[in-house]
PDB file with SEQRES, HELIX, SHEET and CRYST1 records, atoms N, CA, C and O in Angstrom:
SEQRES   1 A   72  MET LYS SER LYS THR GLY LYS ILE LYS ILE SER ILE ALA          
SEQRES   2 A   72  LYS LYS ASP ALA SER GLY LYS PRO ILE VAL TYR ARG PHE          
SEQRES   3 A   72  ASN TYR ASP LYS SER SER LYS PHE LEU GLN LYS PHE ILE          
SEQRES   4 A   72  ASP TYR HIS GLU CYS ALA HIS HIS GLN ALA GLY ASP LEU          
SEQRES   5 A   72  GLU LYS ILE ASN LEU PRO LEU ASN SER LYS ASP TYR LEU          
SEQRES   6 A   72  LEU ARG GLU ASP VAL ALA ASP                                  
HELIX    1 AA1 TYR A   28  LYS A   30  5                                   3    
HELIX    2 AA2 LYS A   33  ALA A   49  1                                  17    
HELIX    3 AA3 ASP A   51  GLU A   53  5                                   3    
HELIX    4 AA4 LYS A   62  ALA A   71  1                                  10    
SHEET    1 AA1 2 ILE A  10  LYS A  15  0                                        
SHEET    2 AA1 2 PRO A  21  PHE A  26 -1                                        
CRYST1    1.000    1.000    1.000  90.00  90.00  90.00 P 1           1          
ATOM      1  N   MET A   1      24.041 -65.823  44.122  1.00  0.00           N  
ATOM      2  CA  MET A   1      24.373 -64.439  43.887  1.00  0.00           C  
ATOM      3  C   MET A   1      23.625 -63.596  44.908  1.00  0.00           C  
ATOM      4  O   MET A   1      22.449 -63.823  45.189  1.00  0.00           O  
ATOM      5  N   LYS A   2      24.332 -62.624  45.452  1.00  0.00           N  
ATOM      6  CA  LYS A   2      23.748 -61.787  46.498  1.00  0.00           C  
ATOM      7  C   LYS A   2      23.771 -60.323  46.085  1.00  0.00           C  
ATOM      8  O   LYS A   2      24.641 -59.877  45.336  1.00  0.00           O  
ATOM      9  N   SER A   3      22.804 -59.600  46.591  1.00  0.00           N  
ATOM     10  CA  SER A   3      22.735 -58.166  46.390  1.00  0.00           C  
ATOM     11  C   SER A   3      22.365 -57.531  47.722  1.00  0.00           C  
ATOM     12  O   SER A   3      21.376 -57.922  48.341  1.00  0.00           O  
ATOM     13  N   LYS A   4      23.144 -56.563  48.165  1.00  0.00           N  
ATOM     14  CA  LYS A   4      22.862 -55.914  49.451  1.00  0.00           C  
ATOM     15  C   LYS A   4      21.554 -55.148  49.407  1.00  0.00           C  
ATOM     16  O   LYS A   4      20.867 -55.042  50.423  1.00  0.00           O  
ATOM     17  N   THR A   5      21.199 -54.615  48.258  1.00  0.00           N  
ATOM     18  CA  THR A   5      19.986 -53.811  48.143  1.00  0.00           C  
ATOM     19  C   THR A   5      18.817 -54.579  47.534  1.00  0.00           C  
ATOM     20  O   THR A   5      17.676 -54.121  47.599  1.00  0.00           O  
ATOM     21  N   GLY A   6      19.088 -55.737  46.948  1.00  0.00           N  
ATOM     22  CA  GLY A   6      18.033 -56.515  46.309  1.00  0.00           C  
ATOM     23  C   GLY A   6      17.047 -57.075  47.313  1.00  0.00           C  
ATOM     24  O   GLY A   6      17.441 -57.568  48.370  1.00  0.00           O  
ATOM     25  N   LYS A   7      15.781 -57.003  46.990  1.00  0.00           N  
ATOM     26  CA  LYS A   7      14.744 -57.509  47.880  1.00  0.00           C  
ATOM     27  C   LYS A   7      14.039 -58.726  47.297  1.00  0.00           C  
ATOM     28  O   LYS A   7      13.343 -59.446  48.013  1.00  0.00           O  
ATOM     29  N   ILE A   8      14.215 -58.954  46.017  1.00  0.00           N  
ATOM     30  CA  ILE A   8      13.523 -60.060  45.352  1.00  0.00           C  
ATOM     31  C   ILE A   8      14.355 -61.330  45.462  1.00  0.00           C  
ATOM     32  O   ILE A   8      15.561 -61.332  45.214  1.00  0.00           O  
ATOM     33  N   LYS A   9      13.673 -62.412  45.844  1.00  0.00           N  
ATOM     34  CA  LYS A   9      14.310 -63.721  45.890  1.00  0.00           C  
ATOM     35  C   LYS A   9      13.865 -64.463  44.640  1.00  0.00           C  
ATOM     36  O   LYS A   9      12.669 -64.604  44.386  1.00  0.00           O  
ATOM     37  N   ILE A  10      14.823 -64.934  43.868  1.00  0.00           N  
ATOM     38  CA  ILE A  10      14.483 -65.588  42.609  1.00  0.00           C  
ATOM     39  C   ILE A  10      15.504 -66.678  42.324  1.00  0.00           C  
ATOM     40  O   ILE A  10      16.641 -66.624  42.792  1.00  0.00           O  
ATOM     41  N   SER A  11      15.087 -67.651  41.563  1.00  0.00           N  
ATOM     42  CA  SER A  11      16.016 -68.670  41.084  1.00  0.00           C  
ATOM     43  C   SER A  11      15.637 -69.022  39.657  1.00  0.00           C  
ATOM     44  O   SER A  11      14.504 -68.810  39.226  1.00  0.00           O  
ATOM     45  N   ILE A  12      16.607 -69.565  38.934  1.00  0.00           N  
ATOM     46  CA  ILE A  12      16.408 -69.889  37.533  1.00  0.00           C  
ATOM     47  C   ILE A  12      17.057 -71.232  37.244  1.00  0.00           C  
ATOM     48  O   ILE A  12      18.218 -71.453  37.588  1.00  0.00           O  
ATOM     49  N   ALA A  13      16.310 -72.125  36.613  1.00  0.00           N  
ATOM     50  CA  ALA A  13      16.851 -73.407  36.167  1.00  0.00           C  
ATOM     51  C   ALA A  13      17.552 -73.189  34.825  1.00  0.00           C  
ATOM     52  O   ALA A  13      16.981 -72.601  33.907  1.00  0.00           O  
ATOM     53  N   LYS A  14      18.771 -73.659  34.722  1.00  0.00           N  
ATOM     54  CA  LYS A  14      19.565 -73.536  33.488  1.00  0.00           C  
ATOM     55  C   LYS A  14      20.387 -74.803  33.314  1.00  0.00           C  
ATOM     56  O   LYS A  14      20.320 -75.718  34.134  1.00  0.00           O  
ATOM     57  N   LYS A  15      21.155 -74.844  32.247  1.00  0.00           N  
ATOM     58  CA  LYS A  15      22.147 -75.893  32.039  1.00  0.00           C  
ATOM     59  C   LYS A  15      23.497 -75.224  31.872  1.00  0.00           C  
ATOM     60  O   LYS A  15      23.604 -74.148  31.283  1.00  0.00           O  
ATOM     61  N   ASP A  16      24.541 -75.882  32.403  1.00  0.00           N  
ATOM     62  CA  ASP A  16      25.872 -75.312  32.247  1.00  0.00           C  
ATOM     63  C   ASP A  16      26.404 -75.628  30.845  1.00  0.00           C  
ATOM     64  O   ASP A  16      25.689 -76.204  30.025  1.00  0.00           O  
ATOM     65  N   ALA A  17      27.631 -75.258  30.576  1.00  0.00           N  
ATOM     66  CA  ALA A  17      28.213 -75.422  29.242  1.00  0.00           C  
ATOM     67  C   ALA A  17      28.266 -76.881  28.792  1.00  0.00           C  
ATOM     68  O   ALA A  17      28.250 -77.161  27.593  1.00  0.00           O  
ATOM     69  N   SER A  18      28.331 -77.811  29.746  1.00  0.00           N  
ATOM     70  CA  SER A  18      28.383 -79.233  29.391  1.00  0.00           C  
ATOM     71  C   SER A  18      27.001 -79.881  29.372  1.00  0.00           C  
ATOM     72  O   SER A  18      26.882 -81.084  29.139  1.00  0.00           O  
ATOM     73  N   GLY A  19      25.948 -79.080  29.619  1.00  0.00           N  
ATOM     74  CA  GLY A  19      24.585 -79.604  29.596  1.00  0.00           C  
ATOM     75  C   GLY A  19      24.086 -80.122  30.934  1.00  0.00           C  
ATOM     76  O   GLY A  19      22.985 -80.664  31.021  1.00  0.00           O  
ATOM     77  N   LYS A  20      24.892 -79.957  31.981  1.00  0.00           N  
ATOM     78  CA  LYS A  20      24.507 -80.402  33.315  1.00  0.00           C  
ATOM     79  C   LYS A  20      23.491 -79.429  33.926  1.00  0.00           C  
ATOM     80  O   LYS A  20      23.687 -78.217  33.846  1.00  0.00           O  
ATOM     81  N   PRO A  21      22.408 -79.936  34.535  1.00  0.00           N  
ATOM     82  CA  PRO A  21      21.411 -79.040  35.125  1.00  0.00           C  
ATOM     83  C   PRO A  21      21.955 -78.302  36.346  1.00  0.00           C  
ATOM     84  O   PRO A  21      22.605 -78.888  37.212  1.00  0.00           O  
ATOM     85  N   ILE A  22      21.672 -77.008  36.390  1.00  0.00           N  
ATOM     86  CA  ILE A  22      22.074 -76.172  37.523  1.00  0.00           C  
ATOM     87  C   ILE A  22      20.920 -75.240  37.876  1.00  0.00           C  
ATOM     88  O   ILE A  22      19.978 -75.079  37.100  1.00  0.00           O  
ATOM     89  N   VAL A  23      21.007 -74.634  39.048  1.00  0.00           N  
ATOM     90  CA  VAL A  23      20.021 -73.642  39.482  1.00  0.00           C  
ATOM     91  C   VAL A  23      20.779 -72.418  39.971  1.00  0.00           C  
ATOM     92  O   VAL A  23      21.609 -72.511  40.876  1.00  0.00           O  
ATOM     93  N   TYR A  24      20.490 -71.275  39.372  1.00  0.00           N  
ATOM     94  CA  TYR A  24      21.037 -70.007  39.841  1.00  0.00           C  
ATOM     95  C   TYR A  24      20.102 -69.459  40.906  1.00  0.00           C  
ATOM     96  O   TYR A  24      18.882 -69.479  40.742  1.00  0.00           O  
ATOM     97  N   ARG A  25      20.674 -68.971  41.993  1.00  0.00           N  
ATOM     98  CA  ARG A  25      19.891 -68.392  43.088  1.00  0.00           C  
ATOM     99  C   ARG A  25      20.308 -66.940  43.280  1.00  0.00           C  
ATOM    100  O   ARG A  25      21.495 -66.617  43.262  1.00  0.00           O  
ATOM    101  N   PHE A  26      19.324 -66.074  43.464  1.00  0.00           N  
ATOM    102  CA  PHE A  26      19.570 -64.670  43.708  1.00  0.00           C  
ATOM    103  C   PHE A  26      18.919 -64.282  45.039  1.00  0.00           C  
ATOM    104  O   PHE A  26      17.723 -64.495  45.236  1.00  0.00           O  
ATOM    105  N   ASN A  27      19.704 -63.718  45.938  1.00  0.00           N  
ATOM    106  CA  ASN A  27      19.231 -63.302  47.265  1.00  0.00           C  
ATOM    107  C   ASN A  27      18.581 -64.451  48.040  1.00  0.00           C  
ATOM    108  O   ASN A  27      17.655 -64.251  48.826  1.00  0.00           O  
ATOM    109  N   TYR A  28      19.079 -65.620  47.802  1.00  0.00           N  
ATOM    110  CA  TYR A  28      18.555 -66.841  48.405  1.00  0.00           C  
ATOM    111  C   TYR A  28      18.601 -66.781  49.925  1.00  0.00           C  
ATOM    112  O   TYR A  28      17.685 -67.252  50.599  1.00  0.00           O  
ATOM    113  N   ASP A  29      19.666 -66.203  50.458  1.00  0.00           N  
ATOM    114  CA  ASP A  29      19.852 -66.162  51.910  1.00  0.00           C  
ATOM    115  C   ASP A  29      18.831 -65.269  52.617  1.00  0.00           C  
ATOM    116  O   ASP A  29      18.724 -65.315  53.843  1.00  0.00           O  
ATOM    117  N   LYS A  30      18.085 -64.465  51.873  1.00  0.00           N  
ATOM    118  CA  LYS A  30      17.063 -63.601  52.460  1.00  0.00           C  
ATOM    119  C   LYS A  30      15.732 -64.337  52.617  1.00  0.00           C  
ATOM    120  O   LYS A  30      14.746 -63.758  53.074  1.00  0.00           O  
ATOM    121  N   SER A  31      15.711 -65.610  52.238  1.00  0.00           N  
ATOM    122  CA  SER A  31      14.494 -66.423  52.327  1.00  0.00           C  
ATOM    123  C   SER A  31      14.547 -67.312  53.558  1.00  0.00           C  
ATOM    124  O   SER A  31      15.621 -67.636  54.064  1.00  0.00           O  
ATOM    125  N   SER A  32      13.380 -67.697  54.026  1.00  0.00           N  
ATOM    126  CA  SER A  32      13.320 -68.666  55.114  1.00  0.00           C  
ATOM    127  C   SER A  32      13.799 -70.026  54.602  1.00  0.00           C  
ATOM    128  O   SER A  32      13.823 -70.264  53.395  1.00  0.00           O  
ATOM    129  N   LYS A  33      14.174 -70.903  55.507  1.00  0.00           N  
ATOM    130  CA  LYS A  33      14.616 -72.254  55.112  1.00  0.00           C  
ATOM    131  C   LYS A  33      13.516 -72.976  54.342  1.00  0.00           C  
ATOM    132  O   LYS A  33      13.802 -73.695  53.384  1.00  0.00           O  
ATOM    133  N   PHE A  34      12.270 -72.794  54.748  1.00  0.00           N  
ATOM    134  CA  PHE A  34      11.149 -73.417  54.058  1.00  0.00           C  
ATOM    135  C   PHE A  34      11.055 -72.930  52.615  1.00  0.00           C  
ATOM    136  O   PHE A  34      10.891 -73.732  51.695  1.00  0.00           O  
ATOM    137  N   LEU A  35      11.160 -71.615  52.416  1.00  0.00           N  
ATOM    138  CA  LEU A  35      11.078 -71.055  51.068  1.00  0.00           C  
ATOM    139  C   LEU A  35      12.279 -71.476  50.231  1.00  0.00           C  
ATOM    140  O   LEU A  35      12.134 -71.730  49.035  1.00  0.00           O  
ATOM    141  N   GLN A  36      13.451 -71.553  50.829  1.00  0.00           N  
ATOM    142  CA  GLN A  36      14.638 -72.012  50.105  1.00  0.00           C  
ATOM    143  C   GLN A  36      14.429 -73.428  49.574  1.00  0.00           C  
ATOM    144  O   GLN A  36      14.774 -73.724  48.430  1.00  0.00           O  
ATOM    145  N   LYS A  37      13.867 -74.295  50.402  1.00  0.00           N  
ATOM    146  CA  LYS A  37      13.618 -75.670  49.975  1.00  0.00           C  
ATOM    147  C   LYS A  37      12.595 -75.702  48.838  1.00  0.00           C  
ATOM    148  O   LYS A  37      12.771 -76.428  47.860  1.00  0.00           O  
ATOM    149  N   PHE A  38      11.520 -74.909  48.971  1.00  0.00           N  
ATOM    150  CA  PHE A  38      10.510 -74.844  47.913  1.00  0.00           C  
ATOM    151  C   PHE A  38      11.134 -74.360  46.604  1.00  0.00           C  
ATOM    152  O   PHE A  38      10.876 -74.932  45.545  1.00  0.00           O  
ATOM    153  N   ILE A  39      11.951 -73.311  46.673  1.00  0.00           N  
ATOM    154  CA  ILE A  39      12.602 -72.766  45.480  1.00  0.00           C  
ATOM    155  C   ILE A  39      13.446 -73.847  44.804  1.00  0.00           C  
ATOM    156  O   ILE A  39      13.368 -74.027  43.588  1.00  0.00           O  
ATOM    157  N   ASP A  40      14.239 -74.555  45.577  1.00  0.00           N  
ATOM    158  CA  ASP A  40      15.087 -75.613  45.003  1.00  0.00           C  
ATOM    159  C   ASP A  40      14.247 -76.702  44.341  1.00  0.00           C  
ATOM    160  O   ASP A  40      14.533 -77.107  43.214  1.00  0.00           O  
ATOM    161  N   TYR A  41      13.226 -77.170  45.026  1.00  0.00           N  
ATOM    162  CA  TYR A  41      12.374 -78.217  44.454  1.00  0.00           C  
ATOM    163  C   TYR A  41      11.652 -77.721  43.205  1.00  0.00           C  
ATOM    164  O   TYR A  41      11.514 -78.464  42.234  1.00  0.00           O  
ATOM    165  N   HIS A  42      11.196 -76.480  43.223  1.00  0.00           N  
ATOM    166  CA  HIS A  42      10.495 -75.913  42.073  1.00  0.00           C  
ATOM    167  C   HIS A  42      11.409 -75.896  40.846  1.00  0.00           C  
ATOM    168  O   HIS A  42      11.007 -76.321  39.763  1.00  0.00           O  
ATOM    169  N   GLU A  43      12.633 -75.406  41.017  1.00  0.00           N  
ATOM    170  CA  GLU A  43      13.555 -75.345  39.881  1.00  0.00           C  
ATOM    171  C   GLU A  43      13.982 -76.739  39.424  1.00  0.00           C  
ATOM    172  O   GLU A  43      14.141 -76.972  38.226  1.00  0.00           O  
ATOM    173  N   CYS A  44      14.169 -77.657  40.354  1.00  0.00           N  
ATOM    174  CA  CYS A  44      14.492 -79.041  39.977  1.00  0.00           C  
ATOM    175  C   CYS A  44      13.339 -79.665  39.187  1.00  0.00           C  
ATOM    176  O   CYS A  44      13.563 -80.460  38.274  1.00  0.00           O  
ATOM    177  N   ALA A  45      12.110 -79.302  39.543  1.00  0.00           N  
ATOM    178  CA  ALA A  45      10.949 -79.815  38.808  1.00  0.00           C  
ATOM    179  C   ALA A  45      10.965 -79.335  37.357  1.00  0.00           C  
ATOM    180  O   ALA A  45      10.549 -80.070  36.462  1.00  0.00           O  
ATOM    181  N   HIS A  46      11.437 -78.124  37.117  1.00  0.00           N  
ATOM    182  CA  HIS A  46      11.568 -77.651  35.727  1.00  0.00           C  
ATOM    183  C   HIS A  46      12.549 -78.537  34.963  1.00  0.00           C  
ATOM    184  O   HIS A  46      12.319 -78.860  33.797  1.00  0.00           O  
ATOM    185  N   HIS A  47      13.637 -78.928  35.616  1.00  0.00           N  
ATOM    186  CA  HIS A  47      14.586 -79.840  34.971  1.00  0.00           C  
ATOM    187  C   HIS A  47      13.936 -81.200  34.725  1.00  0.00           C  
ATOM    188  O   HIS A  47      14.060 -81.757  33.634  1.00  0.00           O  
ATOM    189  N   GLN A  48      13.250 -81.734  35.722  1.00  0.00           N  
ATOM    190  CA  GLN A  48      12.599 -83.042  35.610  1.00  0.00           C  
ATOM    191  C   GLN A  48      11.547 -83.069  34.501  1.00  0.00           C  
ATOM    192  O   GLN A  48      11.408 -84.066  33.793  1.00  0.00           O  
ATOM    193  N   ALA A  49      10.814 -81.975  34.358  1.00  0.00           N  
ATOM    194  CA  ALA A  49       9.731 -81.905  33.367  1.00  0.00           C  
ATOM    195  C   ALA A  49      10.257 -81.623  31.961  1.00  0.00           C  
ATOM    196  O   ALA A  49       9.496 -81.672  30.994  1.00  0.00           O  
ATOM    197  N   GLY A  50      11.540 -81.331  31.843  1.00  0.00           N  
ATOM    198  CA  GLY A  50      12.107 -81.048  30.525  1.00  0.00           C  
ATOM    199  C   GLY A  50      11.758 -79.664  30.006  1.00  0.00           C  
ATOM    200  O   GLY A  50      11.818 -79.420  28.801  1.00  0.00           O  
ATOM    201  N   ASP A  51      11.396 -78.761  30.897  1.00  0.00           N  
ATOM    202  CA  ASP A  51      10.981 -77.420  30.475  1.00  0.00           C  
ATOM    203  C   ASP A  51      12.077 -76.662  29.736  1.00  0.00           C  
ATOM    204  O   ASP A  51      11.776 -75.823  28.887  1.00  0.00           O  
ATOM    205  N   LEU A  52      13.331 -76.938  30.037  1.00  0.00           N  
ATOM    206  CA  LEU A  52      14.413 -76.211  29.389  1.00  0.00           C  
ATOM    207  C   LEU A  52      14.586 -76.609  27.926  1.00  0.00           C  
ATOM    208  O   LEU A  52      15.151 -75.857  27.131  1.00  0.00           O  
ATOM    209  N   GLU A  53      14.096 -77.795  27.581  1.00  0.00           N  
ATOM    210  CA  GLU A  53      14.187 -78.247  26.198  1.00  0.00           C  
ATOM    211  C   GLU A  53      13.018 -77.754  25.351  1.00  0.00           C  
ATOM    212  O   GLU A  53      13.057 -77.846  24.124  1.00  0.00           O  
ATOM    213  N   LYS A  54      11.989 -77.237  25.992  1.00  0.00           N  
ATOM    214  CA  LYS A  54      10.802 -76.763  25.289  1.00  0.00           C  
ATOM    215  C   LYS A  54      11.011 -75.326  24.826  1.00  0.00           C  
ATOM    216  O   LYS A  54      11.891 -74.620  25.320  1.00  0.00           O  
ATOM    217  N   ILE A  55      10.197 -74.912  23.882  1.00  0.00           N  
ATOM    218  CA  ILE A  55      10.307 -73.537  23.378  1.00  0.00           C  
ATOM    219  C   ILE A  55       9.982 -72.543  24.477  1.00  0.00           C  
ATOM    220  O   ILE A  55       9.203 -72.824  25.388  1.00  0.00           O  
ATOM    221  N   ASN A  56      10.597 -71.374  24.369  1.00  0.00           N  
ATOM    222  CA  ASN A  56      10.292 -70.299  25.316  1.00  0.00           C  
ATOM    223  C   ASN A  56       8.898 -69.767  25.027  1.00  0.00           C  
ATOM    224  O   ASN A  56       8.511 -69.623  23.868  1.00  0.00           O  
ATOM    225  N   LEU A  57       8.168 -69.484  26.047  1.00  0.00           N  
ATOM    226  CA  LEU A  57       6.801 -68.999  25.926  1.00  0.00           C  
ATOM    227  C   LEU A  57       6.675 -67.613  26.530  1.00  0.00           C  
ATOM    228  O   LEU A  57       7.444 -67.257  27.422  1.00  0.00           O  
ATOM    229  N   PRO A  58       5.715 -66.823  26.057  1.00  0.00           N  
ATOM    230  CA  PRO A  58       5.449 -65.538  26.715  1.00  0.00           C  
ATOM    231  C   PRO A  58       5.077 -65.773  28.179  1.00  0.00           C  
ATOM    232  O   PRO A  58       4.366 -66.726  28.496  1.00  0.00           O  
ATOM    233  N   LEU A  59       5.555 -64.911  29.064  1.00  0.00           N  
ATOM    234  CA  LEU A  59       5.357 -65.103  30.501  1.00  0.00           C  
ATOM    235  C   LEU A  59       3.895 -65.096  30.936  1.00  0.00           C  
ATOM    236  O   LEU A  59       3.575 -65.613  32.006  1.00  0.00           O  
ATOM    237  N   ASN A  60       3.023 -64.534  30.148  1.00  0.00           N  
ATOM    238  CA  ASN A  60       1.613 -64.492  30.529  1.00  0.00           C  
ATOM    239  C   ASN A  60       0.758 -65.498  29.755  1.00  0.00           C  
ATOM    240  O   ASN A  60      -0.470 -65.449  29.831  1.00  0.00           O  
ATOM    241  N   SER A  61       1.394 -66.407  29.012  1.00  0.00           N  
ATOM    242  CA  SER A  61       0.621 -67.385  28.247  1.00  0.00           C  
ATOM    243  C   SER A  61       0.121 -68.509  29.145  1.00  0.00           C  
ATOM    244  O   SER A  61       0.698 -68.784  30.197  1.00  0.00           O  
ATOM    245  N   LYS A  62      -0.950 -69.147  28.719  1.00  0.00           N  
ATOM    246  CA  LYS A  62      -1.512 -70.264  29.493  1.00  0.00           C  
ATOM    247  C   LYS A  62      -0.507 -71.399  29.641  1.00  0.00           C  
ATOM    248  O   LYS A  62      -0.394 -71.996  30.711  1.00  0.00           O  
ATOM    249  N   ASP A  63       0.220 -71.697  28.572  1.00  0.00           N  
ATOM    250  CA  ASP A  63       1.186 -72.796  28.621  1.00  0.00           C  
ATOM    251  C   ASP A  63       2.335 -72.503  29.585  1.00  0.00           C  
ATOM    252  O   ASP A  63       2.791 -73.398  30.296  1.00  0.00           O  
ATOM    253  N   TYR A  64       2.798 -71.271  29.610  1.00  0.00           N  
ATOM    254  CA  TYR A  64       3.853 -70.904  30.547  1.00  0.00           C  
ATOM    255  C   TYR A  64       3.362 -71.039  31.985  1.00  0.00           C  
ATOM    256  O   TYR A  64       4.049 -71.605  32.836  1.00  0.00           O  
ATOM    257  N   LEU A  65       2.174 -70.515  32.244  1.00  0.00           N  
ATOM    258  CA  LEU A  65       1.607 -70.597  33.597  1.00  0.00           C  
ATOM    259  C   LEU A  65       1.358 -72.034  34.017  1.00  0.00           C  
ATOM    260  O   LEU A  65       1.501 -72.373  35.192  1.00  0.00           O  
ATOM    261  N   LEU A  66       0.988 -72.877  33.074  1.00  0.00           N  
ATOM    262  CA  LEU A  66       0.804 -74.300  33.364  1.00  0.00           C  
ATOM    263  C   LEU A  66       2.134 -74.936  33.776  1.00  0.00           C  
ATOM    264  O   LEU A  66       2.180 -75.718  34.726  1.00  0.00           O  
ATOM    265  N   ARG A  67       3.210 -74.604  33.066  1.00  0.00           N  
ATOM    266  CA  ARG A  67       4.538 -75.108  33.446  1.00  0.00           C  
ATOM    267  C   ARG A  67       4.882 -74.725  34.883  1.00  0.00           C  
ATOM    268  O   ARG A  67       5.412 -75.536  35.642  1.00  0.00           O  
ATOM    269  N   GLU A  68       4.576 -73.489  35.245  1.00  0.00           N  
ATOM    270  CA  GLU A  68       4.869 -73.025  36.601  1.00  0.00           C  
ATOM    271  C   GLU A  68       4.015 -73.772  37.629  1.00  0.00           C  
ATOM    272  O   GLU A  68       4.499 -74.127  38.703  1.00  0.00           O  
ATOM    273  N   ASP A  69       2.769 -74.003  37.300  1.00  0.00           N  
ATOM    274  CA  ASP A  69       1.890 -74.766  38.213  1.00  0.00           C  
ATOM    275  C   ASP A  69       2.413 -76.177  38.400  1.00  0.00           C  
ATOM    276  O   ASP A  69       2.428 -76.688  39.520  1.00  0.00           O  
ATOM    277  N   VAL A  70       2.839 -76.809  37.329  1.00  0.00           N  
ATOM    278  CA  VAL A  70       3.374 -78.177  37.411  1.00  0.00           C  
ATOM    279  C   VAL A  70       4.637 -78.180  38.271  1.00  0.00           C  
ATOM    280  O   VAL A  70       4.818 -79.077  39.095  1.00  0.00           O  
ATOM    281  N   ALA A  71       5.501 -77.199  38.091  1.00  0.00           N  
ATOM    282  CA  ALA A  71       6.743 -77.131  38.882  1.00  0.00           C  
ATOM    283  C   ALA A  71       6.438 -76.916  40.366  1.00  0.00           C  
ATOM    284  O   ALA A  71       7.149 -77.425  41.232  1.00  0.00           O  
ATOM    285  N   ASP A  72       5.372 -76.154  40.652  1.00  0.00           N  
ATOM    286  CA  ASP A  72       4.980 -75.959  42.054  1.00  0.00           C  
ATOM    287  C   ASP A  72       4.560 -77.274  42.680  1.00  0.00           C  
ATOM    288  O   ASP A  72       4.196 -77.310  43.856  1.00  0.00           O  
TER     289      ASP A  72                                                      
END                                                                             
């Protein structure tokens, strides 16, 4: 997904309607090739770690931040 005015590059690991893992990308083309690769690997790591099956956590909680560190 692209936005002409958007400056933030973000991606989100999700599952499609059939349960297949997917990654949504926003303003991906505004990132360097290196950052694009990191973003893809980071989101794939969330799928590998089973983070989508775990309960949602507050964004500032220790457990949430730990998930992000593991995905990095």
